[in-house]
Structures are given as structure tokens and as C-alpha cells.
N, C-alpha and C positions, 0 to 999 in steps of 0.2 A: 117809646118811639123816640121822642127828643133826645133822650139820654143816649140811646144807641147812635143816633146821628153824630153827636158829639163825641162820642166813644170813637167813632171812626175818622172823626177830624182829628183828633187828638193823636190816634195811631198813625195817621198818614203824615202829619207833622213830625211824630217822633222819627218815622221811617226816614222822611227827607231831611231830617235833622242829622241821622246817623249817616246817610249817604254822603252829605257835604263833609261831615268829620273825617269819614273814611277817606274820601278823595284829597282832603287836606293832608292827611297824614301820608297817603300813598304819594302826594307830590313833593312832599318834604322829604321822605326815606329816598324817593328815585332822585330828587337833586343831590342828595348826599352821595347816592350810589355814583352818580355820573362824576362828583367831583372826586370820588377817590378810586376811580378805575384805573386800569394799567395802562402804560405806554410802554412797549417792548423794545429794546435797544439791541441792535445787531452784535453778535459776538465780536470780541476785540482780544488781541493778546497783549494789548497795552492798557488794561482797565486803570492803570495809575498815571496815565497821561493827563494833562492839564485840561484838553479839550473833553475827553471821554467822563472825567469826573465832573465837569461843568455841565455836560449834557444830564447826568445823573441828578445835580442839584437843581436844575432848571425845571426837570419832569416834577421834582418834588415840590417845587415853589408854586407851580400852577395847580396843585391839589392832587396830582396823581401818583401812581406807585411805579417807579421804574423797576422793569423786570429784564434782565440781561439774558438773551436767549443762548441756547447751546450752540457749540460749533456744527457747522453744516460741513459734511465731508462727502467727497466724491468717491463713489464706488469704483471708479476707473483709475484711482491712486491708492498707493500704499500709504500707511501711516504706522508710526512707531507707538509705543506705549504712552508716550507723553503727547500723541496726536500732532506728531510733526510729519510732515510728508517725506517720504523715502525715495531716493534716487530720481527726484523728478525737478530739481533745482539746480542752477548753476553756482559758481563761486560768489556771486553777488546776491544769491537767495531768490534770483527770478526764476518763475517757471521756466522750464525748457519749452521749445515749440511744440514738440510731441504732447506734453502735458497739457499745455494751454488749449492745443487744439482738441483735446478728449473734452474738456470743460465746455468749450464754446459749441460742440457738436451735440453732445448729450446733455447739457445744461442740467435744470433740476431733476429730470426724471431719474436719473441715476444716483440719487443721492438719499440722505436721511431727512431732507428738507420738510417733507409732509410730517414726520414725527415732531421735528422740532417747531412747527407751528400750529400744532393743535391748539386751538383756543385762542389764537392770536390774532387780533383785529386791525392792528396798525404796527408799524416799525419806523424807528428812527435810526438812520445809518450816519453814525458821527464821524468826525474828521479823525485822520491819520497819516500813515506813511504813503509814499507814492504807490502806484499799482503797476504791477508787472508789465512792461509794454509787449510783452508776447501774448497778453490777453486782450489788445486792441483789435478791432476788426481788420485793419490792415497792421500786421505786426511790424513792430520797429525794434532796431538794436537798442540796448541800452545808452542812455545819454552820455554815459563815460564821465560824469562829475562825482568826483570821489566824496566831497563835501554833502552830497545829496544822493546817497547810495542805500538808503535804508528801505528794505522791503519785507513783506510777511506774506509768502506763497500761501501759508494755509489762511490768513484773513482774506486774502484776495479771493480764493477758492470758495470759502465760505459767503463772502459778500456776493460774489458773481452769481453764485446758485441761488441764495435767498432771494436777491434782488430780481432775478429773472422770475422766480416763482411768484412774487409779490406782483410783478407786471402782469403776469399771464393770468392770476386770479384776484385782479384789482384790489390788492391789499392797500390801504392807505398808505402812504410813505412820506417822510421827511428826510431828506437826503443833505447833510452838511459837509461843505468842502470835499474831502476825499469822497464822502457819500455821492454827492453831485456829480463827481467825476467818475464813479464807478456805474452811476445811472446812465452817464453818457456813453462809457465804453461798453456796457450790455447793449445800449441802443444803437451802438455802430458808429457813433461820432468819431470825429478826427481830434487827436489829443496835442498838446504843446507839452512835452516832457520837461523842458526848461524854458521859463519866458525870457530870461536874459539872453541865454543862447540863441533864441528864436529871432529874438529882436535884432541881434547882431547880423544873422542871417538875412534878414529883411533889409539891413542898411539903417535901421532905425536906433534910436537911443532910449534906452529905459532907465527910469529914475527909481526903481525898487520901491514902487508904490504898494506893493502887496504883502511885502515881507520886510521886516527889520533886517537891515545889513548884518547885523551881529547876531541875528536869532535870539534877542533877548525878550521880545514881547511882541504882541501883535500891533499892527499898524492900522490906524483909522482912515478910512476915506469914504467918499460918496458913491452911492449907487444909483444910476438913472434907471427907473422902471420903463419899458419900452412899449408895453401893451396895456392899454386900459380894460381889455377883456380878459386879462389873466388873473388868476387866483392871487397871485402876489399883489396886484393892485387892489383887488377886493379886500384882502386883508390888511394892507397897509393904507390905503387910500391915499396915497402920495405919489408924485412924480419922482421925487428924490428921497432916498433913505439915507439920511446922514449918520457919519461916524461909526460905519459897520466895522468890527474888528476882523481884520484879515491876516493871514498867514498860509502863504502858499507860493510855490514857484513853479507849479504846473498849472494848466489851465485847458479848457475845452475849446479847441479852435473853430470847430464848425459843426454844426447838426444837421446840415444839408442831407437830405435823402434819409432821415429818420424821422421818427414820429413825435420827437422832441420839439418844442418851439422855445426859441430865446425870449425870455420876459424882462431880463435887465442887463445892464452892462456898465462897464467904467469907460471912459475915454482916457486912455493910457498912452500918453506920448505918440498921438496920432493914430492909435488903433484901439477899437473897442474890444476890451478883455470882457468875456462872458461871464455874467455874474450870478444869473438864475435860469433854470430851465423848467419846464414842465410837459406833463403829458395832459392835454386839454380832454382826451378821451377817457380818463381815468377818473375815479371820485376824487381823489387827493394825492397827487404825485407832483412833489414840488422839490426841486433842488437849489439850495443857493450856495456860491461859493465861500461868501463870508461866514462868521461864526457868532450868530446872536446868543449862543448859550454863554460864551466867553463874557460879552458884555453883563449878561444877567449874573453871572458869578461875581463878577468884579464888584457890581454894586450889593449884592447879598453879603459878600464877605468885607464889604468896606475898604477895598483896596486904595492904595492912594491916587492911581491913575485912573480911577473908575469914569471920571467926569469927561476922559478923552474919548469916550466911547458912547455909543447909543443910549437913549433912555430905557429904564427899567420895562415900560409898558411895550416898547417897541421890540425889546430883546426877547420878551416871552410870547409875543404875539402869534408867531408861527406854531409853537407848541400848543397855545390854546385852540387855534384854528384846526390843528390836526384832531384834538380831543373833540371838538364839535361836530367834524365831519366824518368820523371813521364809523 
């Protein structure tokens, strides 16, 4: 009888030990799985651009696998064999008013976005070229500046449809520079097509704080976080984010009458340029006008001007936050 009790105790201890070991193994494997999970990147027609490559490198640096999504196409438009839009753009590559109207009215429901998004649980929208002003909630004529007249109607359509799908389905998103501008366009915000021209029209002086006048490199400047209730503040824990890399001549003018909230700005020659927006009703929907991925890449690649920009931990923290909250 005594032997039987001892045997039961031994079995119980053995079983308990096995459970503990199993849980430790599971915890370790689960941690490894999380560190190697995917971060999906919106399709781009310029995968060799500095910003796009920087995005890929930063995703890899935080222990995730970057996966570039397929192009989202609208069934309301015609595409050629190279997936270029046919008969729906003007001489500058801007979507016609009629084509843009179809995209805005039908949004993602009349596209292949569901197929593209199968198994996708977060998306990064990286920087890039200007957005067709015909896609704005209040359409505008082209700004007419020849030096800044690069557009991709294909990418605009793809991003507009993908982003509207992500918003409606609460897919976690990190939107960088052009990505933040597209988030704002989809949300119905007012836009500034060219900051210099806008300042001139307002009777203000602009010192080109947001882009190198020679377009040789990114400009560092500080950003003021305007809301302690924001995700941005929760992530950075600071009122000022120093030395953010910046490269843009367009900006979000106002998010009034949209569901976006402004969470950061830069006081620029007497006017507050919007630097970050969020959707507080979503799981993770953050847009930043600056380029954290550029600072990360400069440090990773040991570029000679890396010290001009934000520290590595601050550069990658938004990508880590996306991983944690998706």
C-alpha cells in the first residue's frame, strides 16, 4: 500500500514535470514564431526606391519577414498586359476625373483586394510619389510644378483600394509619408499639393524644412507630439521626437470632418504642418509624415550621415509596435 502511494506521487511529479517542460518548449517556440512573423508591404511600382528598400530592411531588422503584396486592381478600369491602366490617365499620368470617381464610389468592393489580402494581418504603406489630386475628396487641378510631376495611377488605385479595405476591416496599418497622405485622402482630408506654393498663397515664408532644396537627401527636424492619449505618445513616450528624416513637398492640410485625429505636428514658419494622424477607433492605424525606416537603414548600413537622424531604437519602434499590436 505504501509502495502504491509512493508510485502515485512519483507519477504525479513526473506528470507535473512534463507539463512544465511542455509549456516552456511551447513558450519558446511561440516566441520564436512571433519574432519571425510576416509584415506585409503594399505593392509599389518603385521597389528599387530608397524608401521602399529601407522599409524592407527595417522589417527584417525587427525580426520579421517582409512580404510585398500583389497589385490591387479595380474592375472599373482596364489594364494592359503589363498591368498599366489604359485610357484613364492624362498627359501627366494623373487619373482622369471619371476614373477617380469610379474608384471613390465603388472603393474596394469592385476589385481583387480580398484575394490579395488572404492571410494578411497587417500592412505597411511606404513612401513614394505624389497622389493624383483627382482622388482627393474635393478634386483639385494638378499643381503645375514640372519638377514635381511624378505620378503612378496604378499605385494610387492599388493603395486607395487596399487602404479603404484595411480601414473597413480594421487591419493594423503603419502608413509612412505618402502612406499617411493616402490614409488622409481616403479619409476625406484636405491636402496641400505643394508646401512652398501654399505658403506663398498664404503670404508666409517657407524655409524648406521638410525637404532638401537640391533633393539630395532627407532633412532632419523635430516633431511635436500633440496628444498624450495617442498611440504615437504611448509608443515613443516623449513630447518631442528629434531628428526625424523628412522628404516631402506635399502635406495634409486638415483632417476636419474626418475620423482621423492629428497626433503630431511641426511648427514651420508660423504654421503647424501635420506630422502624424491616427484612427483611435481602430486597433492600430498610425500615419507619420516622416521616414523612420530611413534612419534605421542609415544606421544599419553605416552611412556617413547616420548621426544626423534619430537613434536606431526610435527608428524601429513603430515597426515593433505594429508587430505587437496586430
